[in-house]
py3Dmol code that shows the C-alpha trace and the ligand (Angstrom):
import py3Dmol

protein = """\
ATOM      1  CA  MET A   1     162.778  88.442  89.218  1.00  0.00           C
ATOM      2  CA  THR A   2     165.908  86.798  87.729  1.00  0.00           C
ATOM      3  CA  ALA A   3     169.149  88.370  88.982  1.00  0.00           C
ATOM      4  CA  ASN A   4     167.141  90.084  91.696  1.00  0.00           C
ATOM      5  CA  SER A   5     165.796  86.971  93.386  1.00  0.00           C
ATOM      6  CA  PRO A   6     164.606  87.215  97.003  1.00  0.00           C
ATOM      7  CA  LEU A   7     165.593  83.585  97.505  1.00  0.00           C
ATOM      8  CA  ILE A   8     168.843  82.841  99.394  1.00  0.00           C
ATOM      9  CA  ILE A   9     169.910  79.194  99.583  1.00  0.00           C
ATOM     10  CA  ALA A  10     171.914  78.270 102.706  1.00  0.00           C
ATOM     11  CA  LEU A  11     174.845  76.121 101.565  1.00  0.00           C
ATOM     12  CA  ASP A  12     175.482  74.388 104.885  1.00  0.00           C
ATOM     13  CA  THR A  13     177.965  71.853 103.499  1.00  0.00           C
ATOM     14  CA  ALA A  14     181.144  70.497 105.113  1.00  0.00           C
ATOM     15  CA  ASP A  15     183.489  71.249 102.211  1.00  0.00           C
ATOM     16  CA  CYS A  16     183.786  73.531  99.212  1.00  0.00           C
ATOM     17  CA  ASP A  17     183.507  70.879  96.502  1.00  0.00           C
ATOM     18  CA  SER A  18     180.078  69.857  97.817  1.00  0.00           C
ATOM     19  CA  ALA A  19     179.011  73.509  97.956  1.00  0.00           C
ATOM     20  CA  VAL A  20     180.208  74.160  94.402  1.00  0.00           C
ATOM     21  CA  ALA A  21     178.549  70.957  93.133  1.00  0.00           C
ATOM     22  CA  LEU A  22     175.266  72.106  94.654  1.00  0.00           C
ATOM     23  CA  ALA A  23     175.673  75.632  93.289  1.00  0.00           C
ATOM     24  CA  ARG A  24     176.267  74.195  89.805  1.00  0.00           C
ATOM     25  CA  GLN A  25     172.921  72.409  89.993  1.00  0.00           C
ATOM     26  CA  LEU A  26     171.185  75.741  90.685  1.00  0.00           C
ATOM     27  CA  SER A  27     171.498  79.072  88.871  1.00  0.00           C
ATOM     28  CA  PRO A  28     172.389  82.647  89.859  1.00  0.00           C
ATOM     29  CA  GLU A  29     169.369  83.661  87.804  1.00  0.00           C
ATOM     30  CA  LEU A  30     167.176  81.891  90.340  1.00  0.00           C
ATOM     31  CA  CYS A  31     168.745  82.456  93.747  1.00  0.00           C
ATOM     32  CA  ARG A  32     171.536  83.832  95.890  1.00  0.00           C
ATOM     33  CA  LEU A  33     173.719  81.733  98.204  1.00  0.00           C
ATOM     34  CA  LYS A  34     174.508  81.924 101.921  1.00  0.00           C
ATOM     35  CA  VAL A  35     177.856  80.783 103.319  1.00  0.00           C
ATOM     36  CA  GLY A  36     177.820  80.266 107.076  1.00  0.00           C
ATOM     37  CA  LYS A  37     180.272  79.427 109.822  1.00  0.00           C
ATOM     38  CA  GLN A  38     180.643  75.716 109.011  1.00  0.00           C
ATOM     39  CA  LEU A  39     181.542  76.094 105.343  1.00  0.00           C
ATOM     40  CA  PHE A  40     183.603  79.241 105.889  1.00  0.00           C
ATOM     41  CA  THR A  41     185.593  77.679 108.724  1.00  0.00           C
ATOM     42  CA  ALA A  42     186.242  74.576 106.627  1.00  0.00           C
ATOM     43  CA  ALA A  43     186.905  76.188 103.269  1.00  0.00           C
ATOM     44  CA  GLY A  44     187.488  79.934 103.773  1.00  0.00           C
ATOM     45  CA  PRO A  45     187.493  82.883 101.409  1.00  0.00           C
ATOM     46  CA  GLN A  46     188.619  80.779  98.435  1.00  0.00           C
ATOM     47  CA  CYS A  47     185.308  78.969  98.552  1.00  0.00           C
ATOM     48  CA  VAL A  48     183.392  82.251  98.607  1.00  0.00           C
ATOM     49  CA  SER A  49     185.406  83.321  95.559  1.00  0.00           C
ATOM     50  CA  ARG A  50     184.644  80.048  93.759  1.00  0.00           C
ATOM     51  CA  LEU A  51     180.924  80.528  94.327  1.00  0.00           C
ATOM     52  CA  MET A  52     181.098  84.147  93.193  1.00  0.00           C
ATOM     53  CA  ALA A  53     183.003  83.046  90.075  1.00  0.00           C
ATOM     54  CA  LEU A  54     179.914  80.978  89.164  1.00  0.00           C
ATOM     55  CA  GLY A  55     178.005  84.269  89.083  1.00  0.00           C
ATOM     56  CA  TYR A  56     176.330  84.098  92.486  1.00  0.00           C
ATOM     57  CA  ASP A  57     175.713  86.862  94.994  1.00  0.00           C
ATOM     58  CA  VAL A  58     177.004  85.570  98.352  1.00  0.00           C
ATOM     59  CA  PHE A  59     175.624  86.387 101.798  1.00  0.00           C
ATOM     60  CA  LEU A  60     178.489  85.848 104.254  1.00  0.00           C
ATOM     61  CA  ASP A  61     176.653  84.774 107.422  1.00  0.00           C
ATOM     62  CA  LEU A  62     179.427  84.991 110.030  1.00  0.00           C
ATOM     63  CA  LYS A  63     177.553  87.127 112.595  1.00  0.00           C
ATOM     64  CA  PHE A  64     180.560  89.138 113.777  1.00  0.00           C
ATOM     65  CA  HIS A  65     180.492  90.096 117.473  1.00  0.00           C
ATOM     66  CA  ASP A  66     183.714  91.561 118.916  1.00  0.00           C
ATOM     67  CA  ILE A  67     185.269  94.864 119.893  1.00  0.00           C
ATOM     68  CA  PRO A  68     184.495  97.641 117.389  1.00  0.00           C
ATOM     69  CA  THR A  69     187.931  97.771 115.743  1.00  0.00           C
ATOM     70  CA  THR A  70     188.028  94.027 115.162  1.00  0.00           C
ATOM     71  CA  VAL A  71     184.534  94.052 113.677  1.00  0.00           C
ATOM     72  CA  GLU A  72     185.375  97.039 111.487  1.00  0.00           C
ATOM     73  CA  LEU A  73     188.395  95.227 110.068  1.00  0.00           C
ATOM     74  CA  ALA A  74     186.482  91.967 109.603  1.00  0.00           C
ATOM     75  CA  CYS A  75     183.751  93.832 107.699  1.00  0.00           C
ATOM     76  CA  ARG A  76     186.434  95.510 105.623  1.00  0.00           C
ATOM     77  CA  ALA A  77     187.883  92.105 104.742  1.00  0.00           C
ATOM     78  CA  ALA A  78     184.398  90.882 103.744  1.00  0.00           C
ATOM     79  CA  ALA A  79     183.926  93.961 101.553  1.00  0.00           C
ATOM     80  CA  ASP A  80     187.303  93.229  99.913  1.00  0.00           C
ATOM     81  CA  LEU A  81     186.116  89.705  99.236  1.00  0.00           C
ATOM     82  CA  GLY A  82     183.236  91.254  97.290  1.00  0.00           C
ATOM     83  CA  VAL A  83     180.360  89.615  99.132  1.00  0.00           C
ATOM     84  CA  TRP A  84     176.861  90.914  98.431  1.00  0.00           C
ATOM     85  CA  MET A  85     175.637  90.789 102.038  1.00  0.00           C
ATOM     86  CA  LEU A  86     177.131  90.234 105.514  1.00  0.00           C
ATOM     87  CA  ASN A  87     176.021  90.416 109.121  1.00  0.00           C
ATOM     88  CA  VAL A  88     177.012  91.229 112.695  1.00  0.00           C
ATOM     89  CA  HIS A  89     175.304  90.796 116.086  1.00  0.00           C
ATOM     90  CA  ALA A  90     173.253  93.791 117.232  1.00  0.00           C
ATOM     91  CA  LEU A  91     174.097  92.736 120.799  1.00  0.00           C
ATOM     92  CA  GLY A  92     177.609  94.095 120.124  1.00  0.00           C
ATOM     93  CA  GLY A  93     176.134  97.558 120.775  1.00  0.00           C
ATOM     94  CA  ALA A  94     176.060 100.925 119.016  1.00  0.00           C
ATOM     95  CA  ALA A  95     179.822 101.505 118.773  1.00  0.00           C
ATOM     96  CA  MET A  96     180.348  98.077 117.245  1.00  0.00           C
ATOM     97  CA  LEU A  97     177.474  98.522 114.763  1.00  0.00           C
ATOM     98  CA  GLU A  98     178.796 101.898 113.661  1.00  0.00           C
ATOM     99  CA  ALA A  99     182.287 100.439 113.257  1.00  0.00           C
ATOM    100  CA  ALA A 100     180.797  97.626 111.149  1.00  0.00           C
ATOM    101  CA  ARG A 101     179.178 100.190 108.891  1.00  0.00           C
ATOM    102  CA  VAL A 102     182.459 102.031 108.455  1.00  0.00           C
ATOM    103  CA  GLY A 103     184.300  98.793 107.681  1.00  0.00           C
ATOM    104  CA  ALA A 104     181.712  97.462 105.230  1.00  0.00           C
ATOM    105  CA  GLY A 105     181.427 100.847 103.528  1.00  0.00           C
ATOM    106  CA  TYR A 106     185.058 101.810 103.118  1.00  0.00           C
ATOM    107  CA  ARG A 107     184.782 101.069  99.386  1.00  0.00           C
ATOM    108  CA  GLY A 108     182.136 102.699  97.216  1.00  0.00           C
ATOM    109  CA  ASP A 109     180.307  99.466  96.296  1.00  0.00           C
ATOM    110  CA  ARG A 110     179.550  98.331  99.810  1.00  0.00           C
ATOM    111  CA  PRO A 111     177.755  95.088 100.685  1.00  0.00           C
ATOM    112  CA  ILE A 112     174.361  95.067 102.390  1.00  0.00           C
ATOM    113  CA  LEU A 113     175.067  95.094 106.130  1.00  0.00           C
ATOM    114  CA  LEU A 114     172.598  93.345 108.414  1.00  0.00           C
ATOM    115  CA  ALA A 115     172.327  92.832 112.150  1.00  0.00           C
ATOM    116  CA  VAL A 116     171.176  89.670 113.852  1.00  0.00           C
ATOM    117  CA  THR A 117     168.875  90.803 116.659  1.00  0.00           C
ATOM    118  CA  LEU A 118     168.245  87.948 119.074  1.00  0.00           C
ATOM    119  CA  LEU A 119     169.033  84.395 118.020  1.00  0.00           C
ATOM    120  CA  THR A 120     165.725  82.721 117.269  1.00  0.00           C
ATOM    121  CA  SER A 121     166.911  79.746 119.310  1.00  0.00           C
ATOM    122  CA  MET A 122     166.649  81.872 122.471  1.00  0.00           C
ATOM    123  CA  GLY A 123     163.525  82.087 124.611  1.00  0.00           C
ATOM    124  CA  GLU A 124     162.689  84.292 127.598  1.00  0.00           C
ATOM    125  CA  ALA A 125     164.394  81.922 130.077  1.00  0.00           C
ATOM    126  CA  ASP A 126     167.639  81.990 128.038  1.00  0.00           C
ATOM    127  CA  MET A 127     167.456  85.779 127.966  1.00  0.00           C
ATOM    128  CA  GLN A 128     167.080  85.990 131.745  1.00  0.00           C
ATOM    129  CA  MET A 129     170.128  83.764 132.229  1.00  0.00           C
ATOM    130  CA  ILE A 130     172.284  86.312 130.409  1.00  0.00           C
ATOM    131  CA  GLY A 131     170.655  89.320 132.073  1.00  0.00           C
ATOM    132  CA  LEU A 132     168.311  90.433 129.301  1.00  0.00           C
ATOM    133  CA  SER A 133     164.877  91.487 130.524  1.00  0.00           C
ATOM    134  CA  GLY A 134     161.580  91.423 128.657  1.00  0.00           C
ATOM    135  CA  THR A 135     160.214  89.135 126.009  1.00  0.00           C
ATOM    136  CA  PRO A 136     162.106  88.012 122.888  1.00  0.00           C
ATOM    137  CA  ALA A 137     159.789  90.190 120.760  1.00  0.00           C
ATOM    138  CA  GLU A 138     160.659  93.262 122.857  1.00  0.00           C
ATOM    139  CA  ALA A 139     164.375  92.519 122.558  1.00  0.00           C
ATOM    140  CA  VAL A 140     164.106  91.997 118.797  1.00  0.00           C
ATOM    141  CA  LEU A 141     162.324  95.327 118.375  1.00  0.00           C
ATOM    142  CA  ARG A 142     164.814  97.175 120.599  1.00  0.00           C
ATOM    143  CA  LEU A 143     167.818  95.700 118.767  1.00  0.00           C
ATOM    144  CA  ALA A 144     166.328  96.273 115.298  1.00  0.00           C
ATOM    145  CA  ARG A 145     165.711  99.927 116.188  1.00  0.00           C
ATOM    146  CA  LEU A 146     169.320 100.193 117.364  1.00  0.00           C
ATOM    147  CA  ALA A 147     170.603  98.664 114.104  1.00  0.00           C
ATOM    148  CA  HIS A 148     168.443 101.086 112.118  1.00  0.00           C
ATOM    149  CA  ALA A 149     169.649 104.068 114.163  1.00  0.00           C
ATOM    150  CA  CYS A 150     173.269 103.000 113.570  1.00  0.00           C
ATOM    151  CA  GLY A 151     172.728 103.055 109.805  1.00  0.00           C
ATOM    152  CA  LEU A 152     172.639  99.317 109.099  1.00  0.00           C
ATOM    153  CA  ASP A 153     170.651  98.166 106.089  1.00  0.00           C
ATOM    154  CA  GLY A 154     168.430  95.626 107.808  1.00  0.00           C
ATOM    155  CA  VAL A 155     168.157  92.673 110.141  1.00  0.00           C
ATOM    156  CA  VAL A 156     167.947  88.909 110.090  1.00  0.00           C
ATOM    157  CA  CYS A 157     164.730  87.983 111.867  1.00  0.00           C
ATOM    158  CA  SER A 158     162.077  85.321 112.170  1.00  0.00           C
ATOM    159  CA  ALA A 159     159.298  85.738 109.633  1.00  0.00           C
ATOM    160  CA  HIS A 160     156.990  85.843 112.659  1.00  0.00           C
ATOM    161  CA  GLU A 161     158.606  89.151 113.664  1.00  0.00           C
ATOM    162  CA  ALA A 162     158.684  90.647 110.166  1.00  0.00           C
ATOM    163  CA  ALA A 163     155.297  92.363 110.274  1.00  0.00           C
ATOM    164  CA  LEU A 164     156.036  94.014 113.633  1.00  0.00           C
ATOM    165  CA  LEU A 165     159.426  95.290 112.435  1.00  0.00           C
ATOM    166  CA  ARG A 166     158.108  96.452 109.083  1.00  0.00           C
ATOM    167  CA  GLU A 167     155.347  98.432 110.773  1.00  0.00           C
ATOM    168  CA  ASP A 168     157.678  99.938 113.374  1.00  0.00           C
ATOM    169  CA  ILE A 169     160.677 100.776 111.172  1.00  0.00           C
ATOM    170  CA  GLY A 170     158.983 101.283 107.811  1.00  0.00           C
ATOM    171  CA  THR A 171     160.326 100.608 104.344  1.00  0.00           C
ATOM    172  CA  GLY A 172     163.933 100.822 103.154  1.00  0.00           C
ATOM    173  CA  PHE A 173     165.142  98.449 105.864  1.00  0.00           C
ATOM    174  CA  SER A 174     165.776  94.892 104.675  1.00  0.00           C
ATOM    175  CA  LEU A 175     164.197  91.996 106.535  1.00  0.00           C
ATOM    176  CA  VAL A 176     165.935  88.680 105.881  1.00  0.00           C
ATOM    177  CA  THR A 177     164.067  85.668 107.224  1.00  0.00           C
ATOM    178  CA  PRO A 178     165.288  82.093 107.763  1.00  0.00           C
ATOM    179  CA  GLY A 179     162.962  79.305 108.898  1.00  0.00           C
ATOM    180  CA  ILE A 180     161.135  79.290 105.550  1.00  0.00           C
ATOM    181  CA  ARG A 181     159.402  76.100 104.493  1.00  0.00           C
ATOM    182  CA  PRO A 182     157.413  75.448 101.313  1.00  0.00           C
ATOM    183  CA  ALA A 183     153.911  74.286 102.204  1.00  0.00           C
ATOM    184  CA  SER A 184     154.792  70.642 101.487  1.00  0.00           C
ATOM    185  CA  ALA A 185     158.179  70.481 103.285  1.00  0.00           C
ATOM    186  CA  ALA A 186     159.222  69.110 106.694  1.00  0.00           C
ATOM    187  CA  SER A 187     160.128  71.733 109.306  1.00  0.00           C
ATOM    188  CA  ASP A 188     163.364  69.879 110.339  1.00  0.00           C
ATOM    189  CA  ASP A 189     164.593  71.418 113.625  1.00  0.00           C
ATOM    190  CA  GLN A 190     163.032  74.843 112.969  1.00  0.00           C
ATOM    191  CA  GLN A 191     160.327  75.597 115.529  1.00  0.00           C
ATOM    192  CA  ARG A 192     158.438  78.475 113.969  1.00  0.00           C
ATOM    193  CA  VAL A 193     158.348  78.109 110.211  1.00  0.00           C
ATOM    194  CA  MET A 194     156.475  80.097 107.582  1.00  0.00           C
ATOM    195  CA  THR A 195     155.765  79.544 103.889  1.00  0.00           C
ATOM    196  CA  PRO A 196     157.568  81.752 101.336  1.00  0.00           C
ATOM    197  CA  ALA A 197     154.457  83.721 100.364  1.00  0.00           C
ATOM    198  CA  ALA A 198     153.367  84.240 103.978  1.00  0.00           C
ATOM    199  CA  ALA A 199     156.828  85.562 104.880  1.00  0.00           C
ATOM    200  CA  GLN A 200     156.757  87.947 101.928  1.00  0.00           C
ATOM    201  CA  SER A 201     153.267  89.119 102.903  1.00  0.00           C
ATOM    202  CA  ALA A 202     154.561  89.776 106.414  1.00  0.00           C
ATOM    203  CA  GLY A 203     157.223  92.090 104.948  1.00  0.00           C
ATOM    204  CA  ALA A 204     160.269  89.870 104.354  1.00  0.00           C
ATOM    205  CA  ASP A 205     162.543  91.064 101.522  1.00  0.00           C
ATOM    206  CA  TYR A 206     164.779  87.986 101.367  1.00  0.00           C
ATOM    207  CA  LEU A 207     164.000  84.389 102.303  1.00  0.00           C
ATOM    208  CA  VAL A 208     166.707  82.010 103.531  1.00  0.00           C
ATOM    209  CA  VAL A 209     166.036  78.356 102.701  1.00  0.00           C
ATOM    210  CA  GLY A 210     168.442  75.534 103.465  1.00  0.00           C
ATOM    211  CA  ARG A 211     167.496  71.885 103.778  1.00  0.00           C
ATOM    212  CA  PRO A 212     164.288  71.927 101.701  1.00  0.00           C
ATOM    213  CA  VAL A 213     166.632  72.659  98.767  1.00  0.00           C
ATOM    214  CA  THR A 214     170.013  71.222  99.772  1.00  0.00           C
ATOM    215  CA  HIS A 215     168.536  67.888 100.920  1.00  0.00           C
ATOM    216  CA  ALA A 216     166.049  67.613  98.058  1.00  0.00           C
ATOM    217  CA  PRO A 217     166.528  64.765  95.560  1.00  0.00           C
ATOM    218  CA  ASP A 218     166.453  67.463  92.848  1.00  0.00           C
ATOM    219  CA  PRO A 219     167.614  70.816  94.307  1.00  0.00           C
ATOM    220  CA  LEU A 220     166.879  72.769  91.104  1.00  0.00           C
ATOM    221  CA  GLN A 221     163.320  71.464  91.052  1.00  0.00           C
ATOM    222  CA  ALA A 222     162.944  72.436  94.724  1.00  0.00           C
ATOM    223  CA  VAL A 223     164.105  76.005  93.946  1.00  0.00           C
ATOM    224  CA  LEU A 224     161.718  76.230  90.988  1.00  0.00           C
ATOM    225  CA  GLU A 225     158.840  75.064  93.163  1.00  0.00           C
ATOM    226  CA  ILE A 226     159.623  77.669  95.807  1.00  0.00           C
ATOM    227  CA  ARG A 227     159.870  80.372  93.145  1.00  0.00           C
ATOM    228  CA  ASN A 228     156.421  79.383  91.927  1.00  0.00           C
ATOM    229  CA  GLN A 229     155.105  80.063  95.421  1.00  0.00           C
ATOM    230  CA  LEU A 230     156.620  83.562  95.621  1.00  0.00           C
ATOM    231  CA  ILE A 231     154.687  86.767  95.271  1.00  0.00           C
ATOM    232  CA  SER A 232     156.406  88.442  92.305  1.00  0.00           C
TER     233      SER A 232
END
"""
ligand_1 = """\
21
C5P
O 167.904 74.256 106.568
P 167.251 75.524 107.022
O 166.302 76.107 105.983
O 166.601 75.388 108.373
O 168.481 76.535 107.137
C 168.341 77.806 107.611
C 169.645 78.529 107.575
O 169.443 79.786 108.203
C 170.784 77.855 108.325
O 171.998 78.202 107.641
C 170.737 78.491 109.694
O 171.988 78.563 110.313
C 170.258 79.903 109.353
N 169.557 80.599 110.429
C 168.427 80.121 111.065
N 167.815 80.855 112.046
C 168.317 82.021 112.396
C 169.436 82.527 111.745
C 170.047 81.783 110.754
O 167.948 79.053 110.748
N 167.699 82.730 113.318
"""
view = py3Dmol.view(width=600, height=400)
view.addModel(protein, "pdb")
view.setStyle({"model": 0}, {"cartoon": {"style": "trace"}})
view.addModel(ligand_1, "xyz")
view.setStyle({"model": 1}, {"stick": {}})
view.zoomTo()
view.show()
């Protein structure tokens, strides 16, 4: 399971030196890394390059959502950066998703392109306020089907939705799940958490874990403990 680890550690740090220091405590043999809006806004592409120079696969979690041309060019820039995975919002619609695929795939060795369906922070009342009908689960399914139809490689979703999506869409479509907590860990501000093995059993391909590792007294030990809980 070495270089092919399903574990993605969210490096939600304020600056690049902290992110690199954390990455040095871990190993690319054990996990991949996720760079999100905070770190990228603070430290930019150079930080992504520094992490990749340590041997890590990087998931660039910037959730692009804009007009199709802008998203195409942003995905192209991410592909040039050499990231392993990136994402856009499915709510951008079919034309935007197709443009994202073109942008990400303009080189032969394209990154894995995911869609975020509905933010897991949104409930039915939040959906109604922005004119979306139905339940969150219905919206997630609708948007995941759209992403699949537009040729994206998978979605970011709650582990609680993984089984439904896996059954509906089938295999060959990556499910990347945040909100993962080892059995012994605190849930922090995540509402609906799942253990690593339960998420994998539900169909998740990749598990995003942040604070249980980044805030651990010994981050490497925390990663090793999570790996011991994985279904290999
Ligand atoms: O610390 P924690 O394990 O909760 O971190 C989860 C990471 O996954 C954070 O970077 C967070 O932004 C991201 N995320 C999430 N829920 C989503 C999508 C992304 O927690 N629905």
